[in-house]
C-alpha positions in Angstrom: 124.0 79.4 125.6 121.1 76.8 124.3 117.6 77.5 124.8 117.8 75.2 127.7 119.9 77.4 130.0 118.1 80.4 129.1 114.9 79.3 130.3 116.9 77.8 133.8 118.6 80.9 133.9 115.6 83.0 133.6 113.2 80.7 136.3 116.4 81.7 138.7 115.7 86.0 138.1 118.4 86.3 135.2 117.5 88.4 133.0 120.6 89.5 130.6 121.1 87.7 127.6 123.0 90.2 125.7 125.0 89.0 122.3 123.8 86.0 122.9 123.6 83.0 119.5 120.4 81.5 119.2 120.3 81.0 115.8 117.3 78.9 114.5 116.0 77.8 118.1 112.8 77.0 119.3 111.8 79.4 121.8 107.7 79.2 121.5 105.2 79.9 123.8 107.4 80.6 126.8 107.3 83.1 129.4 110.6 85.6 128.8 109.2 89.6 130.0 111.6 91.7 130.9 114.5 89.8 129.4 117.4 91.2 127.9 118.2 90.4 124.2 120.5 93.3 123.2 122.7 92.7 120.2 121.5 89.0 120.2 121.5 86.7 117.4 117.9 85.0 116.9 118.0 84.5 112.8 115.4 82.0 111.6 114.0 81.5 115.4 110.7 80.1 115.9 109.5 82.3 119.2 105.4 82.8 118.6 103.4 83.0 121.3 106.1 84.0 123.8 106.1 86.7 125.8 108.4 89.4 125.6 106.6 92.3 126.7 109.1 94.8 128.0 112.1 93.3 126.3 115.2 94.5 124.7 115.9 93.8 121.9 118.5 96.7 120.8 120.3 95.7 118.0 119.3 92.6 117.9 119.0 90.5 114.4 115.6 88.6 114.3 115.9 88.5 110.3 113.4 85.5 109.4 112.2 84.5 112.7 108.7 83.5 113.3 106.8 85.5 115.8 103.3 84.7 115.3 101.1 86.2 118.2 103.9 87.1 119.7 103.6 89.7 123.0 106.1 92.2 122.5 104.0 95.1 124.2 106.5 97.9 125.8 109.4 96.1 124.1 113.0 97.9 123.3 113.4 97.2 119.4 115.7 99.9 118.5 117.3 99.4 115.7 116.3 95.7 115.6 116.5 93.8 112.4 113.1 92.5 111.3 113.7 91.7 107.8 111.1 89.3 106.0 110.3 88.1 109.9 106.3 86.7 110.2 104.9 89.0 113.1 101.5 88.1 112.0 99.1 88.5 114.8 101.7 89.9 117.5 101.1 92.4 120.1 103.8 95.5 119.8 101.3 98.3 121.7 103.9 101.0 122.9 106.8 99.4 121.2 109.7 101.0 120.7 110.7 100.3 116.8 113.3 103.2 116.2 115.3 102.7 113.2 114.5 99.3 113.4 114.7 97.3 109.5 111.3 95.6 108.9 111.3 95.4 105.2 109.3 92.5 103.7 108.4 91.6 106.9 104.8 89.9 107.6 102.8 92.3 109.9 99.4 91.3 109.1 96.6 91.5 111.8 99.8 93.4 114.3 98.6 95.8 117.4 100.8 98.5 117.1 98.9 100.9 119.0 101.0 104.0 120.1 104.1 102.0 118.5 107.4 104.0 118.0 108.7 103.6 114.3 110.0 107.0 113.6 112.7 106.3 110.8 112.1 102.7 110.7 112.6 100.9 107.6 108.9 99.0 106.3 110.0 99.1 102.6 107.6 96.7 100.8 106.5 95.4 104.4 102.6 93.7 104.4 100.6 95.3 107.0 97.4 94.1 105.8 95.0 92.6 108.3 93.9 88.8 108.7 90.3 87.5 108.4 89.9 87.7 111.8 92.4 90.6 112.9 92.4 94.0 112.2 96.1 95.5 111.8 95.7 98.8 113.8 98.9 101.6 113.9 96.3 104.3 115.7 97.9 106.8 117.0 101.7 105.5 115.9 104.5 107.4 115.6 106.2 106.7 111.9 107.6 110.2 111.2 110.5 109.6 108.8 109.6 105.7 108.1 110.0 103.9 105.0 107.1 102.7 104.1 107.3 102.9 100.2 105.4 99.8 98.6 103.9 98.8 101.8 100.9 97.1 101.9 98.6 99.0 103.9 95.2 97.7 102.7 92.5 98.0 105.3 94.6 99.5 108.3 93.9 101.4 110.7 95.9 104.7 110.7 93.2 106.8 112.9 96.1 109.8 114.2 99.3 108.2 113.2 102.1 110.5 112.9 103.3 110.0 109.8 105.0 113.2 109.0 107.8 113.0 106.2 107.2 109.8 105.9 108.0 107.7 102.1 104.9 106.2 101.2 105.4 106.2 97.4 103.7 103.0 95.5 102.5 102.4 98.9 99.2 100.5 98.5 96.4 102.1 101.0 93.3 101.3 98.9 90.1 99.4 99.8 89.8 96.0 98.7 86.7 93.9 98.1 87.7 91.9 100.7 88.8 94.5 103.4 87.8 97.5 104.2 88.9 101.3 103.8 92.4 102.1 104.9 91.4 104.8 107.6 93.9 107.8 107.8 91.2 109.8 109.9 92.9 112.5 111.1 97.0 111.3 110.3 99.4 113.6 110.5 100.9 113.4 106.7 102.6 116.7 106.8 105.3 116.5 104.4 105.0 112.7 103.4 106.0 111.3 100.3 102.5 109.6 98.6 103.8 109.8 95.2 101.8 107.0 93.2 100.1 105.7 96.2 97.0 104.0 95.9 94.6 105.6 98.0 91.3 104.7 96.4 88.4 104.5 98.8 90.7 105.6 101.8 89.6 107.5 104.4 91.7 111.0 105.5 89.0 112.8 107.3 90.6 115.9 108.4 93.9 114.4 107.7 97.1 117.0 107.4 98.6 116.8 104.3 99.6 120.2 103.8 103.3 119.8 101.9 102.6 116.2 101.3 103.5 115.0 97.7 100.6 113.3 95.7 102.2 113.4 92.1 100.2 110.3 90.7 98.4 109.4 93.8 94.8 107.6 93.0 92.3 109.4 95.4 89.4 107.7 93.7 86.5 108.3 96.0 89.0 109.3 99.4 87.4 110.5 101.9 89.0 113.9 102.5 86.5 116.0 104.2 87.9 118.8 106.1 91.2 117.5 105.0 94.4 120.0 104.8 95.8 119.5 101.5 99.1 120.0 100.0 98.9 124.0 99.2 96.9 124.5 102.8 93.4 124.8 101.8 90.6 123.0 103.4 88.7 120.4 101.7 85.1 120.4 102.0 
């Protein structure tokens, strides 16, 4: 099935495109709201600014795909492979990315408010803001996700659930060009923050009980009211 056939069938009301092979195709800036691409091969495809809101990509392969500004709000990406994909400026509010593979993906300036990333792999992913868009993971569920080495400088993680998450050597520090990483009221219970850089990070009222802070850099971090690994409240 080629791109023209997909668009023609969609216009006629068809929504199921499971297991289609659309590798290296151009599907940018089109309307595919609610379509089913479960187990589809979309590797290296150009999907920028397309409306995939409420679409399903369960176990689909989107490795190295270009998804600049793509609307994936409320999309189902369970176990989807997005390794090295470029999702800069994409909309992923309320999206389900449970157990998805986002290793080395570009997620600069994405909106992932209340997204579910339970046990997702974000190893070495780049989530820094762009010059004009903040990366927002406020209230996102990232419990037991792998964010080792991830670039999270200046990201909003307000009230995010990072319980048991791997943040070993993650970059959560403030830089000269960016705002402080906001982890206010975040749940970091039993998280691995070993050797993470939290310089200038905002951790007000965050839950760090049982977290591993071995070698972590907390210079100028705001820990007011935070629950520390030993259970005491930081003043």
